[in-house]
GUFILUM-232444 format. One record per residue: y, x, z of N, C-alpha, C in turn; residue in one letter. Coordinates in steps of 0.1 Angstrom, whole numbers, plus 5000, padded with zeros to 4 digits. Layout:
% GUFILUM-232444
YXZYXZYXZA ...
END
This chain:
% GUFILUM-232444
498850095000500050005000501250095000M 502350054993503550124992504150145006M 504650265009505150295023506550235024N 506750155034508050095036508850155048S 508250255053508850315065510250375062K 511150365071512550415070513350355059N 512950235055513650165044514050025050N 515250005055515549885062515549765052P 515849785039515849675030514449615028D 513449705027512049655026511649585039I 512049645050511649585063512249435064D 513549425060514149295061513549195051E 513349245039512749165029511349115033L 510549205039509249165044509249055054E 510249065063510448965073510848825067S 511748835057512148715050511048645043L 510148725036509048675029508048615038L 507848675050506948615060507448475064F 508848465066509348335069509148235058D 509248285045509048195034507648145033A 506648235035505248205034504848095045D 505648105056505348015067506147885066S 507047875056507847755054509047755063G 509547865068510647865077511847935072E 511947965059513048035053514147935050L 515347955055516447865053517247915041D 518347835038519147875026519848005027S 520448045039521048185040519948285038P 518748265043517648355041517348375026G 517348265018517148285004518148364998V 519448345001520548424996520348564999L 520048595012519848735016518748805009R 517648735007516448794999516948824985A 517648734979518048764965519048884965R 519948894975520849014975520049144976E 519049144984518249264986517549304973I 516949204966516249224953517249274942L 518449224943519449264932519949404934K 520049444947520649574950519649694952S 518449664955517549774959516349784949S 516249894942515149914933513849934941E 513950004953512750014961512249884966A 513149794970512749664974512049584963A 512549594951511949524940510549574937R 510349704938509049764936508049724947Q 508549724959507649684970507349534969W 508249454965508049304963506949284953F 507049344941506049324931504749374936V 504649484942503349534947502749444957H 503549394966503049304977502549174971D 503349114962503048984956501848994947R 501749104939500549124930499349134939V 499349214950498149224958497749084964L 498749014969498448874974497848784964S 498548784952498048694941496648734936A 496448864935495048904930493948864940A 494248884953493248854963493048694963M 494148624961493948474960493148434948F 493548494937492848454924491348494925L 491048614930489648654931488848564940E 489448524952488748434961488548294956G 489448254946489348124941488548114928S 488348224922487748224909486248184908S 485548234918484048214918483348304907G 484048404902483548484891483048614897L 482148684890481648814894482648924892G 482149044893483049164892483449194878D 482649144868482949184854482849064845E 483549074834483548964824483549024810I 482948964801482849004787484148974780D 484749084773485949064765485749144752L 486549114742486549194730486949334733P 486449434725486749574728488149604730D 489049544722490449584723491349484731D 490649404740491349294747492449354756A 492149454764493149514773494249584765L 493949654755494949724747495949624741S 495449504738496349394733497349354743R 496849344756497749314767498749424770I 498249544770499149654773498449784767D 499149854758498549974751498150074761P 498650074773498350174783496850164787A 496250044785494850024788494050054776F 492850114778491950134766490550134772S 489550114763488150124767487850254773A 488550354769488250494774488950524787A 489850424791490650454803490050384815G 490750274819490350204831488950154831E 488450114819487050054819485950164819A 486350284817485350394816484450404828Q 484950394840484050414852482850324852P 482950204846481850114846480850134835N 481150224826480350244814479050294817A 478950384827477650444831476650344835A 477050234840476150134845475650034834K 476250054822475949954812475250024800L 474549944792474049994779475250044771P 474950144762476050204754476850094746A 476049994740476749904732477549804740D 477449804753478149714762479349784769K 479249914769480149984778481649954776A 482049924763483449904760483849764760K 482849674763483149534762483149464775S 482949534786482949464799484049524807R 484849444813486049484820485949434834I 486349524844486349474858487249354859P 486649244865487449124867488649144876W 488549234886489749254895490949314887R 490549394876491649444868492349334861M 491649234855492249124848493049044858L 492649024870493348944880494649024883L 494649154884495849224887496849224875A 496249224863497149214851497849084851I 497048974853497648834853498648824864A 498248864876499248854887500448934885A 500349054878501549134876502449064866T 501949004856502748934846503448814853G 502748744861503448624868504448674878L 504148784885505148834895506348894889L 506248954877507349014870508348894867M 507848784863508648664860509248624874V 508448624884508948574897510048664903W 509848794902510948884908512148874899V 512048844886513148824878513948704882G 513248604885513948484890514848504902R 514348594911515048624923516148724921W 515948834913516748944914517948944904S 517848874893518848884883519848774883V 519648684893520548564893521948604899L 522948534894524348574899524548534913P 525548604919525848584933526848474936N 527748454926528848364929528348214928D 528948134936528747994936529947924930V 529747864918530847804912530847654914Q 532047614917532247464919532147424933G 532947334937532947274950532347134949S 531747094960531146954959531546874971S 531546744969531846654980530546624988N 530646514995529446475003528246434995G 528346414982527246384974526446494969N 526746614974526146734969524646744972S 524246664982522846664985522146534980D 522646474969522046354964520646374960L 520246494956518946514951518046574962G 518546584975517746624986517646774986G 518546854978518546994978520047044978Q 520247174981521547224981521547344971T 522547334962522647444951523247564957S 522547684955523047804960523847874950I 523247894938524047954927524047854916A 525247814911525247694902525447744887T 525747864884525947894870525848044868T 525548084856525448224852526548254842G 527148374843528148404834527848524825T 526848604829526548724821525248694813Q 525548644801524448604792524648654778T 523548664771523648704757524148594748N 525248614741525748504733524848464721Q 524048554717523148524706522048424711N 521748434723520748334729521548234736S 521648114731522348004738521747964751S 522447884758521847834771520447774768A 520247724756519047654753517847754753S 518047884751516947974749516448034762D 517047994773516748064785516147964795R 515448014805514847934815516047884824S 515947764830516947724839517047814851P 516047894854516047984865517148094862A 517548114850518648204847519948154851D 520048034855521347974858521547944873H 520447924880520547884894519347914902R 519547934915518347944924518647824934L 517647744936517847624944517047634956V 517647614968516947614981517047484987A 515947444993515947315000516847315011S 517447195014518347185026517547175039S 516247165037515347155049514647295050S 514647365061513947495062512447475059P 511847365063510447345060510147335045K 511147305037510847285023511347405015Q 512147495021512847595013511847695007S 510647705011509747795004509547764990A 509847634986509647594972510647664964N 511647734969512547814961511847924955S 510747974961510048084956509048044945L 508647914945507747864935507547714937G 507947634926507947494928506547444930Q 506347364941505147294943505147154938G 504047084941503946944936505046864942E 505846774935506846694940506346604951P 507046584962506646494972507746394975T 507446294982508446194987508146145001S 509146125008509046065022509145915022Q 509245855011509445715010508345625016G 508745515023507745425029507945285023I 509045265015509345135010510345154998A 510545044991511445044980512544924981L 513744954977514744844976514644784963V 514244654962513944594949514944494945T 515844444954516844344950518044354960R 519244344955520444344963521344234958L 521844154967522844054963524044064972V 525244104966526444114974526244204986D 525444304985525144394996526244494998A 526744505011527644605015527044675027Q 526944805026526344885037527344925047W 526844945059527744985070528345115068Q 527645215062528145345060527845375045D 528945415038528745435023527845555020S 527745655030526945765028525445735029E 525145625036523745575038523445445031D 524145425020523945305012522745315003S 522245204998521045204990521345124977F 520645164967520745094954519345044950R 519344944941518044894937517245004931V 515945014935515045124930514945234940G 515845244950515845354959514545354968D 513945464970512845484979513445494993A 512945425003513445425016512645515025V 513245605032512545695041512645645055S 511845695065512045645079513445665083P 514045575090515445575095516045445094G 517345435099517945295099518545255086P 518545125084519145055073520144955079M 521444985077522444905084523244825073S 522944695072523544615062524744535068L 525944565062527144505067527244355063K 526944325051526944185046526044175033S 525744055029524944035017523444035021G 522644055010521144045012520544175005F 519444215011518644325006517144295007A 516444304995515044284995514344414996Q 513444435005512744565008511244545007I 510644624999509144604997508444735003E 507744715014507044815021505844855012F 505444985013504345035005503044965009F 502944915021501744845025501544705018C 502644655012502644535005503444425011G 504044445023504844345029506244345023A 506944235021508244225016509144155027T 510344225029511244175039512644155032V 513144035034514544005030515444015042V 516344105041517344135052518644065049L 519243995058520543925057521543995066E 522644045060523644105068524544015075G 525144055086525044185092523744205099P 523044315097521744335103521444485102A 520544525111520044665111518544665113E 517844735104516444745105516044895104L 515344945115514945085115513545095109E 513445165098512245185091511345295099M 510145255103509345345110508145405102L 507545315095506345355086506145255075S 505145275067504845175056504345045062A 504045045075503444915081504244875093T 505344935096506044905108507544925107Q 508344835113509744855114510244795127A 511444855132512044805144513344725140R 513444605144514544515141515544525153F 516844565149517844585159518644455161R 519144395150519844275151520044215137H 520344085136520544015124519443915121G 519143895108518243795104517343855092R 516043825093515143865082514043765080L 513543775068512343685064511343785058R 510043775063509043865058507943775052A 507443835040506343775033505243875033Q 504043845039503043945042501743895035V 501343945024500043895018498843955025P 497643905022496443955029496244105029P 496644165018496444315018497344385028A 498344325033499344385042499144335057A 498044265060497844215073497944335083R 498544295095498744395105500144455105G 500944415095502344455094503144415107F 503944505113504544485126506044495125E 506744405132508144405135508344425150I 508944535154509244555168510644515172L 510744465184512144435190512044475204M 513244465211513244495225512344395232D 511344445239510444365248509744255240E 509544285227508744185219508244255206M 507044215202506444275190505744155182K 506044145169505444045161504444115151V 503144075152502144125143501744015134V 501844045121501543945111500043945107D 499443825105498043815102497843765087L 498843795079498843745065499543615064G 500943625063501743495065503143515060T 503943425063505443435061506143385073E 507043465078507743435090509243485089F 510043435098511443475099511843515114G 512743605115513243645128514743645128I 515343585138516843595141517043655154S 517743765154517843845166519343875170L 519743835182521043865187520943905201S 522043945208522043975222521543865231P 521743735226521443615234520043565232D 519443595221518143535218517343615207H 516043595207515243645197514343535192A 514543475180513843365175512843405165D 511543355166510543375156510143245150V 510143235137509743115130508543145121Q 507543065121506343095112506442985101V 506443025088506542935077505142915071F 504243015072502942995066502043095073D 500743055076499843145082499943155097G 499743275102499743295117500343435120E 501043445132501543575137501143575152V 501043705156500843725171502143775176E 502543715188503743765195503343825208V 503643955209503344035221504544065229H 504444035243505544065252504944145264R 505644245269505144315281504844215292P 503644245299503244165310503044015307E 502843985295502543845291501343845282H 500643735282499543725273500043705259Q 499343765249499643745235499643595232M 500643555224500843415219500643415204K 499843325200499543305186500443185180L 501243215170502043115164501543075150L 501342955148500842905135502042845126E 501742815114502742755105503442635111A 504742635111505542525116505942555131G 505342645137505642675151506742785152Q 507442785164508442885166508542925181S 509243035184509343075198510743145199L 511443125210512743185212512743245226S 513043375227513143445240514643465242R 515043415254516443415258516843555265R 518143575267518543695274517943715287R 517643615295517143625308515643645308D 515043645296513543665295512743545294G 513443425296512643295295512443265281S 511443175279511043135265511242995264V 511742945252512042805250511942775235G 512542665231512542625218513542705209D 513242725197514042805188515442735185S 516442815184517742765181518142785167V 517242845159517442865145516542775136T 517142715126516442615117515742695106A 514642645101513942715091514742745078P 515642645075516542665063517542775064N 517742825077518642935079518143065073D 516843075069516343195064516143185049F 516743275042516643275027515343325023I 514743255013513443305008513543384995D 512443444991512543534979512943464967I 512443334965512843264953514343234952E 514843194963516343164964517143284962T 516643394967517343524965517343564951L 516243534944516143574930517143494921D 517343364925518343284918519743344920V 520043384932521343444935521543574928Q 520443654927520443784920520743764905A 520143654899520443634885521843584883E 522443514892523843474891524743594892S 524443684901525143804902525043894890Q 523943894884523743974872524543924860T 524643794859525443724849526943764851T 527343754863528743794866529043934862I 528144024866528444164863528344194848R 527444124841527344154826528644104819R 529143984824530343934818531544034821D 531544084833532644184836532544304828R 531344354825531144474816531644444802W 531344324797531744284783533244294782R 533944244792535444244791535944384792A 535344464800535744604801535444684788Y 534244654782533844714770534744684758S 535344564758536244524747537544614748E 537944644760539144724762538844874758K 537544914761537145054758537145074743L 536744974735536644984721537945014715R 539044964721540444984715541245094722R 540545174731541245284737541445394727D 542745434726543045534716542445674719D 542045694732541545824736540045834732R 539445724729537945724726537745794712V 536945894712536445964700535345884693I 534345854701533245774697532645694708A 532345574706531845484716530645404711Y 529445414717528245344713527845254725Y 528245124723527945024734526444994734A 525745014723524344984722524044844725I 524744754719524544604721524244534709D 523644604699523344534686522244434688D 521144464696520144374699519044364688G 519144424677518144414666517144534668R 515944494673514944594676514544684665S 514644624652514144694641515244794635W 516444784640517544864634517345014636A 517645084625517645234626519045294625R 520045214624521445254625522045214638K 522745304645523345264657524845254654L 525445134654526845114650527745184661P 528845244656529845284665530745174669C 531045154682531745034687533245054687S 533745164682535245184681535945064673N 537045024678537944934670539344994668L 539845004655539144944643537845024640P 536944954633535645014630535745134621A 534845224624534745344616533245364613N 532745314601531345324598530845464597P 531645564594531245704593530745754607D 531045694618530645744631529345674635L 528745594627527445524630526345634632A 525545614642524445704644523145664637G 522245764635520945734629519845754640A 519145644642518045644652516845704646I 516345814651515145874646514045874657V 512945794654511845794663512045704676G 513245714682513545644694513445494692A 513145424703512945274702514045194710A 514245074705515144984713514344924724H 514844924736514244864748515344784755V 514944714766515844634774516744734781E 518044704782519044784789519244744803G 520444754808520744734822520644584826R 520844494816520644354819519744284808W 519244174811518444104801519344074789P 518844094777519544074765520444194761G 520544294769521344414766520344524762K 520744594751519844694745520044834751S 519044914750519145054753518245134743A 518445264742517645344733516745434742I 515445424739514445494747514045624740E 514045734747513545864741512345904749F 511245924742509945964748509246084741K 509246084728508546184721509446304717R 508946424715509746534712510746514700P 510346434691511246414679512246304681G 512246224692513146104693514546154695D 515546094688516946134689517746024682R 519046034684520045964677521046064671V 521046074657521846174650523246114648R 524346194651525646154648526446274642V 527546244635528446344629529846304633D 530446374642531746344647532746454643I 533546434633534446534628535746544637P 536546654635537746664641537846784651G 539046814656539246914666539946844678E 539546884690540046824702540446924712F 540946884723541246964734540346934746G 540846854755540046814767539046714762S 537946694770536846604767536446534779L 535946414777535146334788533946284781T 532746304787531546244782530946154793M 530546034790529945944800528845864794A 527845824802526745744797526045674809C 525445564806524445504815523045554811W 522345614820521045674817519945634827V 518745604822517645584831516645694829K 516445784839515645894837514245864843I 513245874834511845854838511245974845D 511546094839511146224846511946334838S 512046444845512646564839511546664835L 510946644823509846714818510146854812D 511346874808511746994801512647074810R 512747204806513747294812515147234811W 515447184799516647124796516346984790Y 517046884795516846744791518146694785N 518146664773519446644765520046514768S 521346514770522146394770522946394756L 523646504753524446514741524546664738F 524046704726524046844722524446864708L 525446954705525746984692524747064685T 524547054672523547124665523647274666D 524847324662525047464662525947494674N 525447584682526147614695527147724691Y 528247684685529347774680530547754689E 531547844687532747844695533347704695R 533647664708534347534710533447414710G 532047434708531147314708530547304722K 530447174726529847144740528347114740P 527747144751526447104754526447024767H 525746914768525746834780524246784782W 523646834793522246804796521946814810Q 520646784814520246784828519146894829I 519246974839518147074841516947014848L 515847084847514647034853514747024868D 515747084874515947074889516846954893T 517246874883518046754886519546784887G 519946894880521346934880522046904867Q 523246854867524046814855524646944850L 524546974837524847094831525847064819F 526947144819527947134808528447264805F 528547294792529047424787529847404774S 530747494771531447504759531347644754V 530847664742530647804737532047874736R 532147994741533448064742533648144729V 532548214724532748304713531548304705S 531748324692530648334682530048474682D 530748564689530248704689529348734701E 528648844700527648884710528448954721N 529248874729530148934739529548904753V 529349004761528848974775530048924784Q 529648854794530548794804531548694798Q 531148624787532048534781531548394782E 530348374786529748234786530148164798H 530348034797530747954809529847824809R 529147814820528247704822528547644835E 528847514836529147454849527947364853V 527347394864526147324868526447254881V 526047124883526347054895525247084905S 525447044918524247044927523246954922P 521946964927520946864923521346724927P 521146634918521446494921520246404919F 519246444911518146364908516846414914W 516046314919514646344924513746244919K 512446274919511446184912511446044918P 511846024930511845884936512945804929S 513845864921514945784915514545744900M 513245774897512745744883512945594881S 513445564869513645424865514945354869G 515745424877517045374881518145394870Q 519045304868520145324860521245404867W 521645514861522645594867523845614858L 525045624863526145654855526545804856H 526445874846526846014846528046034837L 528946124842530146164835530546304838A 531146374828531646504830533046514822T 534046564829535346584823535646734822T 536146764810536546904807537946914804H 538746954814540246954813540747094809D 541247104797541747234792543147264798V 543847164802545247184808545147234822H 544247174830544147214844543047324845L 542347354834541247454834540247414844R 539647294843538747244853537647154846R 536447174851535347084846534747014859T 534546884857534146804869532946714865T 531946714874530746624872530846504881H 530346394876530446264884529046204883Y 528646134894527446054895527845914901L 527645804894527945674899529345664904N 530245724896531645704900532245804910G 531345884916531745974927531546124922E 532546204926532446344921531246414927M 530546484918529446574923529946714925L 530746764916531246904918532346924908S 533047034910534047074900534147224900E 534647284889534747424888535947464879A 536547564883537747614876537247704864T 537947694853537647764841538547884840I 538048014841538848124839539548124826P 540748184825541548174813540848234801K 540148344803539448414792538248334787K 537848234795536748144790537148004786Q 538447984785538947864780539047854765L 538447754759538347734745539147614740V 540147644731540847534725540947574710V 540647484701540147354703538647344705P 538247224710536847194710536447104698T 535247124694534747054682533346994685R 532946904677531546844679530746854666I 531146784655530446794643529046724644G 528046774637526746714638526146744652K 525546634657525046644671523946544673A 523246554684522146454688522346404702S 522146274703522146204716520646204720I 520346254732518946244737518046354732G 518546454725517746564719518646674714N 518046774708518746884703518246934690W 519146944680519047014667517846954659S 517847004647516746974637516347094630V 515047104626514647224618515347224605P 515747344600516347364587515447414576T 514247454580513247494570511947424572K 511047414562509847344564508947384575P 509047514578508147574589508947604601D 510247554602511047594613510647534626A 510847594637510547544650511847504657K 511747414667512947374674512547354689F 513447374698513247364712512947214715A 511947194724511647054728512547024740I 513546944737514546914748514846764748R 513946684744514246534744514346484758N 515146394760515246314773514046234774L 513446224786512346134789513046014797N 513445914789514145804796514945724785G 515945654790516745564781518245584784S 518945564773520445564774520945424770I 521845374778522445244775523945264777D 524645284765526045304765526345454766E 527145504756527545644755528945654749F 529845734755531145744751531745884752V 532545924742533246054743534746034742V 535546084751536946074750537546204747F 538746204741539546324738540546354749S 540146314761541046344772540146354785E 540546434794539846434807540246324816A 539346224817539746104825539946134840L 540846064846541046084861539946024869A 539846074881538646034890538645874891A 539845814892539845664894539345594882D 539545654870539145594857537545604856E 537045714861535545724861534945624871I 535645604882535145514892535245364886Q 536345344879536445204873535445184862Q 535045284855534045274844532745234851M 532445304862531145274869531145134875Y 532245094882532244964888532144854878E 532744864867532744764856531444764848N 530644864850529344874843528144864851G 528244874864526944884872526144754871K 524844764870524044644869523844574882P 
END
């Protein structure tokens, strides 16, 4: 083993890696490890040696293979010319027949070679990343459950666009939780702490905007404080609860919740029998039924609408309530008749009717806003995607007065239902799916905005809007596989180092958000030299553009929505960068919209 004595960098790195392996490395530790690997050649050599040894031992123990494996004579020399049949393989030749001596290679050697290759990539991800953190973020910086450590890279080869590099070249992401931060070293299988889903909201206002929920959100253990309105929550066990505000429900597990105050109605099918609602000095256990609870400081009322429930109280015998029966526990502990009528509890069917009414109101509000947007002089190109013809291969541009030359061509992608019933969206699934556009002209500042439903982030880069040729003044707007919003404008056509500018937001997306409609926007202000990312009307991050990296004019030309580029030769290859999801409404402005305009766009368009 490489000697690490008298080298404080190696000693410190070894300690940091021990913390990482045990799941205890926090964000400052990740930063420190990266600094050591960037600055110390000895530390990098030790790191590779240590990780190769660990990887080889793991691979050997997991392989179930013997010491040797048959390979073609020149297999190792193809991997690395330094290896040859007369070199490393020679010691084993004496044990084998002459015709086999050159074709059998020690399995441990292959493991070491494979591990070395993997670890060279690994150490590169750690050691060559930039130190600076560009962009400041507001309270939404942890929307994706992670904290961005380094958000952008500036020293890149101009001949290889952002498209040609791994996202690891742009950022190192560490979990905000020390227990999860070891994933910074190597991504593991995605996990979720959710125990329920929010499936319907009607006029819902949450007590704390930072702890608010949207339809489709996975709910983790913790409090849900509803200020007003209604929220339908579906537990993973199968129970459905309709919460009426003001109310607070503390989520405990997929089969249990603690009710603090307010009113709820629960529907519990046979598959969810045993679902429990806890209250002070009372527990309701459902036996496959439908019941309601009204809880205040003065009383706790339980009403059974169908089936049976068990009511448990300390130092009292369990009481079984059947359909039509009720129980009310008063402040003094006495039990009497219920003070709440059955009609006071809203059921799922009634809530659905109210939700449909709310949807109609919001759709009409969006239509009125969309009409104003079509006539906005700042709009370069606007695609409302409201044609409704599923067979159409042309995507009309919605600008008024109409400009047929801005119409898009739908290639492969399919028409699907959008944010509302009767509203269209374009779905991108296959590598070739895209919408082709050609937007002429020269501009200064830009704003790009869209409604997008992300099914998953399968690619290193997941396209929102990319120009074909990444030339001077042309923008790229996409999402990294880490859930970060990415925007860049090419600074120079020349191979100039330290010229590229890429602005990357903190992570905002996680797998539990799959299928939700999100409003994304990015403003690029050449006057203030500032690029700002937005999610659902709120600022994600902003970054200042250095003068030497400011490009005027900006241009678009031929571009793709939901994908990138097209082959120019019969045998040409292209990067697979299609979005896995749907886009419902897309707009480009020739001005950097103010924060309140982005918020207004979201409020008038949210489903």
